[in-house]
C-alpha positions as CSV (number, residue, x, y, z in Angstrom):
1,M,63.5,165.9,58.4
2,P,62.5,162.6,59.4
3,R,64.2,159.5,58.2
4,R,63.0,156.0,57.4
5,T,65.3,153.1,58.3
6,G,64.4,149.3,57.8
7,G,65.9,146.5,59.9
8,L,67.3,143.1,58.8
9,G,67.8,143.9,55.1
10,E,66.0,145.6,52.4
11,G,62.3,145.8,53.3
12,G,63.1,144.3,56.6
13,L,61.0,143.1,59.4
14,F,60.7,146.6,60.7
15,E,60.7,150.2,59.8
16,A,61.4,153.0,61.9
17,V,60.8,156.8,61.1
18,R,63.1,159.1,63.2
19,F,62.8,162.5,64.3
20,V,65.8,163.3,66.2
21,E,67.2,166.7,66.8
22,F,69.8,168.1,69.0
23,S,68.9,171.6,70.1
24,R,72.0,172.5,71.9
25,R,74.7,171.4,69.0
26,Q,77.3,174.1,68.8
27,G,77.5,175.8,65.5
28,A,74.0,174.6,64.5
29,R,70.9,176.5,64.3
30,K,68.7,175.5,67.1
31,T,65.9,173.0,65.9
32,C,63.6,171.2,68.2
33,V,61.9,167.9,67.5
34,Q,58.3,169.7,67.5
35,D,60.0,171.8,64.6
36,V,60.5,168.4,62.4
37,I,57.2,166.6,63.3
38,S,54.7,169.3,62.1
39,P,56.3,169.0,58.4
40,G,56.5,165.2,58.6
41,A,52.9,165.1,60.1
42,A,51.6,162.8,57.2
43,L,54.3,160.3,57.8
44,V,53.6,160.4,61.7
45,A,49.9,159.8,61.2
46,E,50.7,156.9,58.7
47,H,53.2,155.3,61.2
48,A,50.4,155.5,64.1
49,R,47.7,154.0,61.5
50,R,49.9,151.0,60.8
51,G,50.5,150.5,64.5
52,G,53.8,151.7,64.9
53,S,55.3,152.7,68.2
54,I,56.1,156.3,69.1
55,Y,59.0,156.9,71.5
56,M,59.5,160.3,73.0
57,C,62.4,161.1,75.1
58,G,63.3,164.4,76.9
59,D,62.9,167.0,79.5
60,A,59.8,166.3,81.2
61,C,58.9,170.0,82.1
62,K,59.5,171.9,78.7
63,M,60.1,169.3,76.1
64,V,57.6,166.8,76.5
65,P,54.5,168.7,76.8
66,V,55.4,170.8,73.5
67,V,56.3,167.6,71.6
68,K,53.3,165.6,72.7
69,A,50.9,168.5,71.7
70,T,52.6,168.9,68.3
71,F,52.2,165.1,67.9
72,A,48.6,165.3,68.9
73,R,48.0,168.1,66.4
74,A,49.9,166.1,63.6
75,L,47.6,163.2,64.0
76,T,44.3,165.2,64.6
77,E,44.9,167.2,61.5
78,S,45.5,164.1,59.6
79,G,42.2,162.7,60.5
80,L,42.7,160.4,63.4
81,G,40.5,162.4,66.0
82,G,40.8,164.5,68.9
83,D,41.5,161.7,71.3
84,C,44.3,160.3,69.1
85,V,46.8,160.2,71.6
86,E,45.1,158.8,74.1
87,K,44.0,155.9,71.6
88,V,47.6,155.0,70.7
89,M,48.7,155.3,74.6
90,A,45.9,152.8,75.3
91,K,47.1,150.7,72.6
92,G,50.7,150.7,74.1
93,Q,52.0,152.3,70.8
94,Y,53.2,155.6,72.9
95,Y,56.1,155.6,75.1
96,E,57.6,158.5,77.1
97,R,61.3,158.3,78.7
98,V,61.6,161.5,80.4
99,W,63.4,163.1,83.1
100,A,63.3,166.4,85.1
101,A,65.7,169.2,84.5
102,Q,66.7,171.1,87.7
103,S,66.6,175.0,87.4
104,I,69.4,176.9,89.2
């Protein structure tokens, strides 16, 4: 589930909402980032409305399209409109750090 953290003391200068999942952790049930974004859609939308930054990091071929679509659905369902991802990207709120996994 998402976790809120603050910086520089209680009620600090910044607040972060993190959705972190490790789908290949041994001994754990496979859970992906998109699986935790959906239940936290209201929190994601609130963060975007307040001008928060969204950082997405993962496999460009498989993970990024699915997570981005889930993010867009979360924002759209929260009333931010169908072009919400384009808006947050244009405002400089959405960042992707991706890599290409090589298939063997």
